[in-house]
C-alpha positions in Angstrom: 48.1 -52.2 -41.8 46.7 -49.1 -43.9 48.4 -46.3 -41.2 51.6 -47.8 -42.5 53.8 -45.9 -44.7 55.3 -47.2 -47.9 59.1 -46.7 -48.5 59.4 -45.6 -52.1 60.4 -49.4 -53.5 57.3 -50.6 -51.6 55.8 -51.4 -55.5 59.5 -53.0 -56.4 58.7 -55.5 -53.3 55.1 -56.3 -54.3 56.3 -57.2 -57.6 58.6 -59.6 -56.2 56.3 -60.9 -53.7 58.1 -60.3 -50.9 56.8 -61.4 -47.3 56.1 -58.0 -46.0 55.3 -57.5 -42.6 55.3 -53.9 -40.1 58.4 -52.2 -39.0 59.0 -48.7 -37.4 55.6 -47.2 -38.7 56.7 -48.8 -42.4 56.0 -52.0 -44.2 58.5 -53.2 -45.1 60.1 -56.5 -46.6 61.0 -59.5 -44.4 62.3 -61.6 -47.2 62.0 -62.3 -50.3 63.4 -65.6 -51.0 64.0 -66.8 -47.4 66.4 -65.6 -44.9 69.3 -68.0 -45.1 69.7 -67.2 -48.6 69.6 -63.9 -48.6 72.0 -63.6 -45.2 74.6 -65.8 -46.9 74.2 -63.9 -50.5 75.8 -60.9 -48.6 77.9 -63.0 -46.4 79.5 -64.6 -49.7 79.0 -62.1 -52.8 76.5 -59.3 -52.1 73.2 -58.2 -50.9 71.0 -54.9 -51.1 68.3 -53.6 -48.9 65.5 -51.1 -48.9 66.6 -48.7 -45.9 64.5 -45.7 -46.8 62.3 -45.7 -43.8 65.9 -44.6 -41.9 65.3 -41.1 -41.1 67.2 -38.1 -42.3 67.7 -34.8 -39.9 69.4 -31.9 -40.9 71.1 -29.7 -38.8 72.6 -26.6 -39.6 73.9 -23.1 -38.5 76.5 -21.1 -37.0 75.8 -23.1 -33.8 75.1 -26.7 -35.5 78.9 -27.7 -34.2 78.4 -26.9 -30.9 74.8 -27.8 -30.6 75.3 -31.5 -32.2 77.9 -31.8 -29.6 75.7 -30.8 -26.9 73.4 -34.2 -27.9 75.7 -36.8 -29.1 77.4 -38.8 -27.1 80.9 -39.1 -29.7 82.8 -35.5 -30.2 82.2 -34.1 -33.6 84.9 -31.1 -32.7 87.3 -33.6 -34.6 85.3 -34.6 -37.5 86.6 -33.2 -41.5 83.8 -32.9 -43.4 83.4 -36.3 -45.4 83.7 -38.3 -42.1 80.5 -40.3 -40.4 80.7 -40.9 -36.4 78.4 -43.4 -34.7 77.0 -42.2 -31.2 74.0 -41.8 -29.2 71.6 -39.1 -27.6 70.9 -39.8 -24.4 68.2 -38.8 -21.5 70.1 -37.1 -18.9 70.0 -40.3 -16.9 72.0 -42.4 -19.3 69.1 -44.2 -20.9 69.3 -43.8 -25.0 66.8 -41.4 -27.2 68.3 -43.3 -30.1 71.5 -44.2 -31.8 72.3 -42.9 -34.7 75.1 -41.8 -37.2 76.3 -38.4 -37.8 77.4 -37.1 -41.2 79.7 -33.8 -41.3 78.7 -32.3 -45.1 81.0 -30.2 -47.1 79.3 -27.4 -46.7 80.1 -26.0 -43.6 78.0 -26.0 -40.8 76.2 -28.3 -42.1 75.4 -32.1 -41.0 73.1 -34.7 -41.5 71.8 -37.0 -38.9 70.7 -40.7 -40.0 68.4 -41.8 -37.2 66.1 -44.8 -36.6 62.9 -45.5 -38.5 61.0 -46.1 -35.2 62.1 -43.0 -33.6 61.9 -40.5 -36.3 59.7 -38.1 -34.8 60.7 -39.0 -31.5 64.0 -37.8 -32.1 63.0 -34.5 -34.5 60.8 -33.4 -30.9 63.8 -34.2 -28.7 66.3 -32.7 -31.0 64.3 -29.3 -31.1 63.5 -29.5 -27.7 67.3 -29.0 -26.8 68.2 -26.4 -29.4 66.7 -23.5 -27.4 69.9 -20.9 -26.9 71.2 -22.5 -30.1 71.5 -20.8 -33.7 70.2 -23.7 -35.3 68.1 -25.0 -38.3 66.3 -28.3 -37.8 65.2 -29.6 -41.3 63.5 -33.5 -41.1 63.9 -34.4 -45.0 63.2 -37.8 -44.1 59.8 -38.0 -46.5 62.0 -36.4 -49.4 65.2 -39.5 -49.4 65.4 -42.5 -50.3 68.1 -45.1 -49.5 69.4 -48.5 -50.5 72.5 -50.5 -48.8 74.5 -52.0 -50.9 76.6 -55.3 -48.5 79.2 -57.9 -48.8 82.7 -58.6 -50.4 81.3 -57.9 -54.0 80.0 -54.2 -53.4 83.1 -52.4 -54.1 83.0 -54.5 -57.5 79.1 -53.5 -58.2 79.5 -50.2 -57.4 82.3 -49.0 -59.5 81.6 -51.5 -62.4 77.8 -51.7 -62.4 76.7 -48.4 -61.4 79.6 -46.3 -62.3 80.6 -45.2 -59.0 84.3 -45.2 -59.5 85.0 -43.2 -56.5 83.6 -45.7 -54.4 87.2 -47.4 -54.3 88.5 -44.3 -52.7 85.7 -44.3 -49.8 87.2 -45.5 -46.5 85.1 -47.0 -43.6 82.7 -44.4 -42.4 83.6 -41.9 -44.9 81.2 -40.5 -47.9 81.0 -38.1 -50.7 78.3 -36.1 -52.2 78.5 -37.1 -55.7 76.1 -38.2 -59.0 74.6 -41.1 -60.7 72.9 -40.9 -64.0 73.4 -37.2 -64.1 71.4 -36.8 -60.0 72.7 -36.1 -57.4 73.6 -38.8 -54.7 75.3 -38.9 -51.2 77.1 -42.4 -51.1 79.0 -43.6 -47.8 80.8 -46.5 -46.9 79.3 -48.0 -43.7 77.0 -50.4 -43.1 75.1 -52.8 -40.4 76.0 -56.2 -41.4 79.6 -56.9 -40.6 80.6 -57.1 -44.2 82.1 -54.2 -46.7 79.4 -52.4 -47.9 77.8 -48.5 -49.5 74.6 -46.7 -49.0 72.8 -44.7 -51.9 71.1 -41.9 -50.4 69.1 -40.0 -53.0 65.3 -38.5 -54.4 62.8 -41.6 -54.6 62.6 -41.9 -58.3 66.3 -42.1 -58.1 66.4 -44.3 -55.6 63.9 -46.9 -57.6 65.9 -46.6 -60.6 69.5 -47.1 -59.2 67.6 -50.7 -57.1 66.4 -52.0 -60.6 69.9 -51.2 -62.2 71.3 -53.7 -59.6 68.2 -56.1 -60.5 69.0 -56.6 -63.7 73.4 -57.1 -63.1 71.8 -60.0 -60.6 72.3 -58.5 -57.0 70.2 -60.3 -54.5 67.3 -58.5 -52.6 67.2 -58.9 -49.2 64.7 -58.5 -46.2 64.9 -57.2 -42.9 65.0 -60.5 -41.5 68.6 -61.3 -42.9 69.7 -57.7 -42.0 68.7 -58.4 -38.3 71.0 -61.9 -38.6 73.8 -60.7 -39.7 73.8 -57.4 -37.5 73.1 -59.6 -34.8 76.4 -62.0 -35.4 78.8 -59.3 -35.6 77.4 -58.0 -31.9 75.9 -55.0 -33.4 72.8 -53.3 -31.8 69.4 -53.0 -32.2 67.7 -49.9 -30.9 64.6 -51.4 -28.4 66.6 -54.7 -27.8 70.6 -54.3 -27.0 69.5 -50.3 -26.6 67.0 -48.1 -25.0 65.2 -45.5 -22.5 66.4 -48.1 -20.0 70.0 -49.5 -21.5 72.6 -47.3 -21.2 75.1 -47.6 -24.3 77.7 -48.2 -21.0 75.5 -51.5 -20.3 75.5 -52.1 -24.0 79.7 -52.2 -23.9 79.6 -48.8 -26.2 81.5 -46.5 -23.5 84.0 -46.1 -27.2 81.0 -44.1 -28.5 80.7 -41.9 -25.2 83.2 -39.4 -24.8 83.4 -38.5 -21.5 86.2 -36.1 -21.6 84.1 -33.9 -23.3 83.1 -30.7 -21.3 79.1 -32.1 -21.4 76.6 -33.5 -23.2 73.6 -34.6 -21.9 73.7 -37.4 -20.0 77.5 -37.2 -19.4 77.2 -37.4 -15.6 75.4 -40.3 -15.9 77.8 -42.2 -17.8 80.5 -41.0 -16.4 79.4 -42.2 -13.4 78.7 -45.3 -14.9 81.8 -45.7 -16.3 83.5 -45.3 -13.1 81.3 -47.0 -10.8 80.4 -49.8 -12.7 77.1 -50.6 -14.0 74.8 -53.1 -12.5 73.9 -54.9 -15.5 76.4 -55.8 -18.7 75.5 -57.1 -22.1 77.1 -60.4 -22.8 77.1 -63.2 -25.6 75.6 -66.5 -25.1 76.2 -69.9 -26.4 74.5 -72.8 -25.9 75.7 -76.3 -25.6 72.2 -77.4 -26.6 70.1 -77.4 -29.4 67.5 -74.4 -28.8 67.0 -71.2 -29.9 67.0 -68.3 -27.1 64.5 -65.8 -28.6 64.4 -62.1 -26.7 63.1 -62.1 -23.1 63.8 -65.6 -22.6 64.8 -65.5 -19.0 69.1 -66.2 -18.3 70.0 -68.3 -14.9 72.4 -69.1 -12.8 72.3 -72.3 -10.3 68.3 -71.6 -10.5 68.6 -67.9 -10.1 66.8 -65.4 -12.9 70.4 -62.8 -13.7 68.5 -61.1 -16.8 67.4 -61.8 -20.0 68.1 -62.4 -23.8 67.9 -59.2 -25.8 68.5 -61.2 -29.3 68.6 -64.7 -29.8 69.3 -67.0 -33.2 70.6 -70.2 -34.5 73.5 -68.4 -36.0 73.4 -68.9 -39.8 76.8 -68.5 -40.5 78.5 -70.7 -37.8 75.3 -73.1 -36.8 75.8 -72.1 -33.4 72.3 -71.5 -31.0 73.7 -67.9 -29.6 72.3 -65.0 -27.9 73.0 -61.7 -26.5 71.8 -60.9 -23.0 71.5 -58.6 -20.5 72.4 -59.7 -17.3 73.9 -59.0 -13.7 77.3 -57.5 -13.7 78.3 -60.1 -11.0 78.3 -63.2 -13.4 79.3 -61.8 -16.5 82.3 -63.0 -17.0 83.2 -65.3 -20.1 83.4 -68.8 -19.4 80.8 -68.9 -16.5 78.1 -71.5 -16.8 74.6 -70.3 -17.0 71.2 -71.6 -18.5 68.5 -70.1 -21.0 64.8 -71.0 -20.0 62.6 -71.5 -22.9 59.3 -72.0 -22.2 59.4 -74.7 -19.3 62.7 -76.2 -20.2 66.7 -74.9 -19.6 69.2 -75.3 -21.5 72.7 -75.0 -20.4 75.3 -72.5 -22.2 78.2 -70.5 -21.5 79.0 -66.9 -21.5 82.2 -65.6 -24.0 82.0 -62.8 -27.0 79.2 -60.9 -28.2 80.3 -61.5 -31.3 79.9 -64.7 -32.5 81.3 -63.9 -35.7 84.2 -61.9 -37.3 83.5 -58.8 -39.2 85.0 -57.8 -42.9 85.0 -53.8 -43.0 87.6 -53.0 -45.5 89.7 -50.3 -43.2 
């Protein structure tokens, strides 16, 4: 535990007696009360998450657009300032370095890349290693920023009434603005990782602590990474290391809409184009068990006694009560409605292939 990093809100988590655990090189809150209560707070009202462990890497310079388009699967050439895009950085074979968000800042040729906490050092090294020949400045500012995510159907009201951020009303999904709160600069965005409406507040650590305190004083439920996982899972959002990895391509994961092979090039382009054209051997699917059992990551998926893949994430869905999972399986078995089973230790439990979104998203479009 001594070697783990702490976010700017660590003392607040300790004061709340949160259950803490290692995650991505940080010591992070897994839950405060319990995962079910926190999950339902986000689905029904609002909850807030410390996501200060995420990485912020800034890329600027005359070649910034061309460079990011070279390392990123989506197409940022069509982005106006204030827009955000989701996509991936790939290895040449189509495996995923990381999935990330790209923010196009108001200042010309300036971009913010928000990356996964566990991948910050790897991502920075990868980005720098690909920058030869491009006139860019790469600035990893991850230790200079904190971040709080406010998620749930009441998120907009709270942002406006509690924090006084009137411009929150004007933000469309996957847009942001550079504004201020209590006289301090913040970056306010509207994305989310829960399937609910919500906002992210990026600011200096001391500002994030004050913002967290303000939300706490007004009764917003603090939520840990436990329910962050159950929430994102229910709406079919991937987690790096589970549904995406160096061994799992975005095409296998069903994320081809974020991979623009009509671009002239990006790292991994040819491999991904081949996968799109020829198909892949594996496909990420949903499975709903017809028996009571929780299918955990790594459990084998079988059909007629043959192992056809394995679970990537599984839970008893808090919102629906169903026993469900996402699994990466042999594509030949991936059609919706096919009976399969999941082996849980020495027993197998019957299920059926279904959509990998188990709960409808409620984003504000």
